[in-house]
N, C-alpha and C positions, 0 to 999 in steps of 0.2 A: 301330182305324180304318176305315173300309170302302177298298174295293183296287179302284179305276177302273182297266180295261182296252180300250183300243178297237183293235181289229186293224186294221192297214192291210194294206187289197184291195191284190190286185195287185203285191204290193211283195214283193221279192226279195232276199236279199243271201247273200256270199260268204263271209261270214263272223262268228260271234257280235259284235253290239255293243251299247253302251251310251252314249251321251251324254245329258248331264244338260241338262235345258231351266229355262224363267225356272216360273214358279207353280209347285216341285215336280213337273212332270214329269219324266222320261225317256223316251226313244227305245231298245227294247232290239228286237235278234232273239236267233234261237239258244236261248233261255230256256226250259225246259220249261214253269213254271207258267202264265205268259199264254195259251200255246199250250193246254196242258188245260183251264184255264176257258172260255178261249173256244169248243173245241172239244164243250166238254160243254154250257154252257147257250146255247150262241147257235145253233147249227148245225138245230135243231129247232125253234129261236123266230122263226127269219128273217123278213122278209116277202119272199120271194123264193123262186125253183125251189132248194127243197133241196140240189140236185149240188153248187149258186156256192159254197158257203163248202168243198169239200174243193178246188174248182177253185182258189179266189182267196188261200185263207190254208194256208199250211204251217207248220210250225217254223223255216225261215227266214224270214219273212214280218218286218220290222218290226211292233211294238206299242208305243202310245202308252200310258205306264203311271201311275199316280200313287194316293198313301193320298188319298181325298179323306174331307174331315170330315162331308160328307153324303149319303143314298143319291139323289141326283140332281145331272144335272149342266147343269143350265138356266142357271145362268151361266156356266159353260166353253164352252159351244158355240162362241161366235165365233170364241173363240180353240183349240180343236179344229178347225175350219176351218180355220182361217190357216194352221195345221202342214201339212194336207194341200195348202191353197195352193199354199205356198214347197216344200212336196218334189215336190207337180210342175211348178212353173218351174225347180226344180232339176235335171231330170233331162234329158239330149240326148232323148232318148225315150221312151217310157211313161208308161201312167197310171195311179195308183191312185187310190183312195178311203178316208174312214174316214165306213162307210153306219152302223153301230151303235156302241153305247158300253153297255159291261156296269158293272155297281157291285156288287162281292161284298161280303159281310159274314156271314163263318160261313156257314149254312145257306141265307141269303137271297140271291137273285138279281135286278136290278134292270137291264130291256135300254131303252136311249134310243135310238128310231130318228133317224135323221138325214136320210138320204134313200138311196137307192136307189145301191149301186154302178155304177160308171162302169166302159163294156167299153172295151176297148185289149191294147195291147203291156203286157207287164207290166214294170213298175217298178224295174229292178237298181239298187240301193242300193251304188256300187261307190263307190270314192276317190274320183274327181269329185265323183260328185252331190254324195256325202259333205260335199267341202272346199265345195263351194256354198253347200249347205243351210245349212252352221254360219257363213255368211260372210252370209249376207242374212237371218239371224236380228236382225240388227245393226244394217240398214241399214233405209229408210225406202222404200218401194218405189211407183213410181207411181201411184195408187191404181187412178182410170179402167182404165188401162193394163193393171194386174193383173185387175182385175177382169173385165173382158172377155175377159182372152187365159183364164183361167181357166175363162170360164163355156164360151166355145167346147170348150175339153175335152170337156165334157157334151153337146154337140149332136150326131145323129144324120147329119143333111144336111151337102155341102160347101158347101151354099149359108148355112148357116146359121152355120154354123162360120166362112168368109167373112167376112159379116156384123161378127159380133163382133171378128174379127183388125182389120179396116181401123176400126171403131171405136177397137179400142185405139189402130194405126199414127195415124189424125188427131190423135187427143189427146195422140202423141209430139212428131210432127214439123209441124203444119198447124191446131192447134185458134183460130190466128187467121187464116184464110184466109176469104176470103168467097165465097159462089156466084161461078163461073167462075175461079176461082183461086186454090180446095185442089189441085184436080191436079197444077199445073205449079207450087206450092211443095213436095208431096210426090214427084214425080217430081225437080227438082232438089236440093231435101234429102236424099233419100234415097238418091239415086247419089251424093252427095259424103259423106255419113256409110258407106257400105259399099263404095264406090267407089276402088282405088285407081289407078287408071288411065282415060285417056279411054274406050276400047275397056268395061272395066268400068261404068262412070259411064253411058255410051251406052246399056249392055244393061240397066242395075237400071231405067232411064227407061225403056226403053220397057218392061219387066214392070209395074214399076207402074203406068202409062197403063193397059196392057191389061187391067191386074186390078181397079185402080178405074173404068172402063167395066164389068167385071164386076159390081161391087159394086152397079152404079148400074141395070142390067138386072133384079139380082134384086129392090133393093128398091124399085123404082118400077115395073116389071112382071110379075115374080114370074117370071122367068125359071130354069129348070130346066137345069142343065148335067149334073147327074150327076157318074159318074165323070172326066171330063172337069179337074173341077176339083182333085183329089186331089193330083199333084205341086205345083200352084200354092195349094192351101192350107197345102202344106206346107212352100214355101217361106215363106210370109206367117208361117207360125208362128216359122220360126225366127227370120227378120228382128223381130218383137215380143220374142221372148225375149231376146235381145240387147240389144236396146235399152236392154229393162227392166231387163238385169241390168245392163249398161254404165252407166248413167245412178245407179244405186244405189251400186252400187261405187264409183263414181266421186266422190258425193257432188254432183251437178251441180242445180243446178235446173234442170228442162226448157225454160225460156225461156232460159237464158243459152246451152242446148245449142244453140238454136235458132238464136242472134244469133251465135254460133260459126261455125254453118254457113252462113250467110247472106255471111259475113266470109270462109268459103274459096272459094265463087265467084267472089269477087275475083282472091284470090290462087292458086286453084288448085293447093292443097297439098292432101294428103290429112289427117283428121281425126286419125290417129296420129304423121302428120310432125311438125302442127302443135301439138298438144297434149299430146303423149307420155303418155295415161293409164297409169295403174299397170294397168289391169284393160279389155281391149278384144275383145271378140267378135267376127269380120270374119262375114259371109256372102256365100258367093263363087258367081254362079251359072253 
């Protein structure tokens, strides 16, 4: 039966691993055969600069591997992309990609091109990232927020990343907002979600108002901020990531989460104090 091998570009592990996945796949690192096959067949056939393989793939990289019934990967492409996206969501820092899939049977090799590899810091698949990855495999993620979060990782400019992240955050915190009240709902709900004191809530509300104004300037007038947005984009990414993970791990409906936040505004309690979620990532500004 043909062997399917998908190197996870720009990933690294501290020790060999093997994780069994659905659909008869497994995620492995530190195994010689996947690396040797990928190095032999893929390096000279890549639709990119030839040096990129050696920069992005090594023996410590992750490899997605499966025995495949046919010499093609068409039916599995959405699932492979989902694995890539969940790896990126799991990591606190770093970005990986699965741009190519090899199918090998005897002396025959086929290469499926999915997309170009993504630039960025190397994704370290440490124990913390592995634990998060394994947990979200079993959970349903908020689809629009998750999709926009991973799309932001593929964008080059800070402006494009900011727009994607604000679409994600709007879908999480204020899809029910009408023109003129969206900013208010975002400010208040996000302040109560992430803030554990008046000072923290005030700081978050000010950040949200300023950043959402930047979003409007970019979307409506095409304003370019450049590197001035770097820290802001990083903070938005942490906020979106934390909220996606929190809601998925808790298994809470997004509408119920927003109702809870509106109740907190009356009570003055923090989200953790009131609802005691088993998993909750907090962002401190």
